[in-house]
C-alpha positions as CSV (number, residue, x, y, z in Angstrom):
1,M,27.1,-30.9,43.8
2,N,26.2,-31.7,40.1
3,T,24.6,-28.9,38.2
4,P,25.1,-29.3,34.3
5,T,26.2,-26.1,33.0
6,D,23.9,-27.0,29.8
7,P,20.1,-26.7,31.0
8,T,17.8,-28.9,29.6
9,P,15.0,-28.0,26.9
10,A,12.4,-27.6,30.0
11,D,14.6,-24.8,31.1
12,R,14.9,-23.3,28.8
13,P,13.3,-20.3,27.8
14,A,10.4,-20.8,24.5
15,A,12.0,-19.2,21.5
16,A,9.9,-17.0,20.0
17,S,7.5,-18.4,17.3
18,P,8.2,-16.8,14.0
19,R,5.6,-14.6,12.2
20,P,2.7,-16.5,10.4
21,T,3.7,-16.8,6.6
22,L,0.9,-15.0,5.1
23,P,-1.4,-16.4,2.5
24,P,-0.8,-15.8,-1.4
25,V,-3.7,-14.2,-1.8
26,V,-2.4,-11.8,1.1
27,V,1.0,-11.2,-0.7
28,W,-0.3,-10.8,-4.1
29,S,-2.6,-8.0,-2.8
30,Q,0.4,-6.1,-0.9
31,R,2.3,-6.4,-4.3
32,L,-0.6,-4.9,-6.3
33,A,-1.1,-1.9,-3.3
34,V,2.4,-1.2,-4.3
35,G,2.7,-1.4,-7.3
36,S,-0.3,0.7,-8.1
37,L,1.5,3.5,-5.7
38,L,4.0,3.6,-7.4
39,G,2.1,4.1,-10.8
40,L,0.5,7.1,-8.7
41,I,3.7,8.2,-8.0
42,V,5.3,8.4,-11.2
43,L,2.2,9.0,-13.2
44,S,1.9,12.1,-11.1
45,V,5.3,13.5,-11.4
46,A,5.1,12.5,-15.4
47,W,1.9,14.1,-15.9
48,E,3.0,17.3,-14.2
49,L,6.2,17.9,-16.0
50,W,6.9,16.6,-19.2
51,L,3.1,14.6,-20.8
52,A,0.5,16.5,-19.6
53,P,1.2,20.1,-17.4
54,I,-1.3,22.7,-16.3
55,R,1.8,25.4,-17.4
56,P,4.4,24.3,-20.3
57,G,7.6,23.4,-18.3
58,G,5.7,21.5,-15.7
59,S,4.2,23.6,-12.1
60,W,4.2,23.3,-8.9
61,L,1.4,20.6,-8.8
62,V,3.7,17.9,-9.4
63,L,3.6,17.7,-5.7
64,K,0.5,16.3,-5.6
65,A,2.8,13.0,-5.8
66,L,4.3,14.0,-2.2
67,P,1.6,13.0,-0.3
68,L,1.8,9.4,-2.0
69,C,5.2,8.6,-1.2
70,I,4.1,8.9,3.0
71,P,2.6,5.1,2.9
72,L,5.3,3.5,1.0
73,A,6.9,2.2,3.9
74,G,3.9,1.2,5.4
75,L,3.2,-0.6,2.8
76,L,6.1,-2.3,1.7
77,R,6.4,-3.3,5.5
78,N,2.7,-4.8,6.0
79,R,1.8,-3.0,8.3
80,L,-2.0,-2.8,8.3
81,Y,-2.9,0.6,9.9
82,T,-0.9,1.7,6.6
83,F,-3.3,-0.1,4.3
84,R,-6.5,0.8,6.1
85,W,-6.2,4.7,5.9
86,V,-4.9,4.8,2.0
87,S,-7.3,2.9,1.5
88,L,-9.4,6.6,2.3
89,V,-7.2,8.5,1.3
90,I,-6.9,7.4,-2.0
91,W,-10.4,9.0,-3.0
92,L,-8.7,12.2,-3.0
93,Y,-7.0,11.3,-6.3
94,F,-9.8,9.6,-7.3
95,I,-12.0,12.4,-7.1
96,E,-9.2,15.0,-8.8
97,G,-9.1,12.3,-11.4
98,V,-12.4,12.4,-12.3
99,V,-12.6,16.1,-12.5
100,R,-9.2,16.5,-15.1
101,A,-11.4,13.7,-17.0
102,W,-13.7,15.3,-17.4
103,G,-12.9,18.9,-17.6
104,D,-9.3,18.6,-19.3
105,P,-8.4,18.4,-22.8
106,A,-7.7,15.0,-24.7
107,P,-3.6,14.0,-23.5
108,A,-4.5,15.0,-19.9
109,A,-8.0,13.7,-20.1
110,W,-6.5,10.1,-20.7
111,L,-3.8,10.8,-17.8
112,A,-7.1,11.3,-15.1
113,G,-8.5,8.0,-16.9
114,V,-5.5,5.7,-16.1
115,E,-5.1,7.5,-12.2
116,I,-8.9,6.9,-12.1
117,A,-8.0,2.8,-13.1
118,L,-4.8,3.3,-10.2
119,C,-6.7,4.7,-7.5
120,L,-9.3,1.9,-8.1
121,V,-6.6,-0.8,-7.7
122,L,-5.2,0.9,-5.2
123,F,-8.9,1.1,-3.1
124,A,-9.4,-3.3,-4.4
125,A,-5.5,-4.1,-3.2
126,C,-6.3,-2.4,0.0
127,A,-9.5,-3.7,0.5
128,V,-8.6,-7.3,0.1
129,Y,-5.0,-7.0,2.0
130,V,-6.8,-5.9,5.4
131,R,-10.1,-8.3,4.4
132,L,-8.1,-11.6,4.4
133,R,-5.3,-10.3,7.0
134,L,-8.1,-9.9,9.6
135,A,-9.2,-13.0,8.4
136,A,-6.1,-14.8,8.4
137,A,-5.2,-13.7,12.2
138,R,-9.1,-14.9,13.6
139,R,-7.6,-18.5,12.8
140,L,-4.2,-18.2,14.2
141,P,-4.7,-20.5,17.5
142,E,-4.4,-18.2,20.7
143,P,-0.7,-17.6,22.6
144,A,-0.5,-19.8,25.6
145,E,0.0,-18.6,28.4
């Protein structure tokens, strides 16, 4: 019996298709979301420790930066679910920025304005990412069985 040791190409299992590349706008929105989240983390820490702390020498309010660190890994790994829930959670930081911009004295009010701007950029980047990623997924061909 002649049995070939090397299977023919038709006999080989199909290799897993590589992950589709994301459109440049989706990659851009992901980078914008990560950048604005990192900006919020740095701003929160610097604000509460050095720039305009509530108490001289810093306060425990610096811990507000910790919840912002949780979604960072998911955003870096392009997890769609993370982009979705971050776009909802970020409104808590937006509200804090509005309250502190309205009621705090000058240096803290300016920092609150920066926080508001970063929150809006993060929300917009997450919304664009989710929308374009879902649209790109709809355009992909159905896998053959």
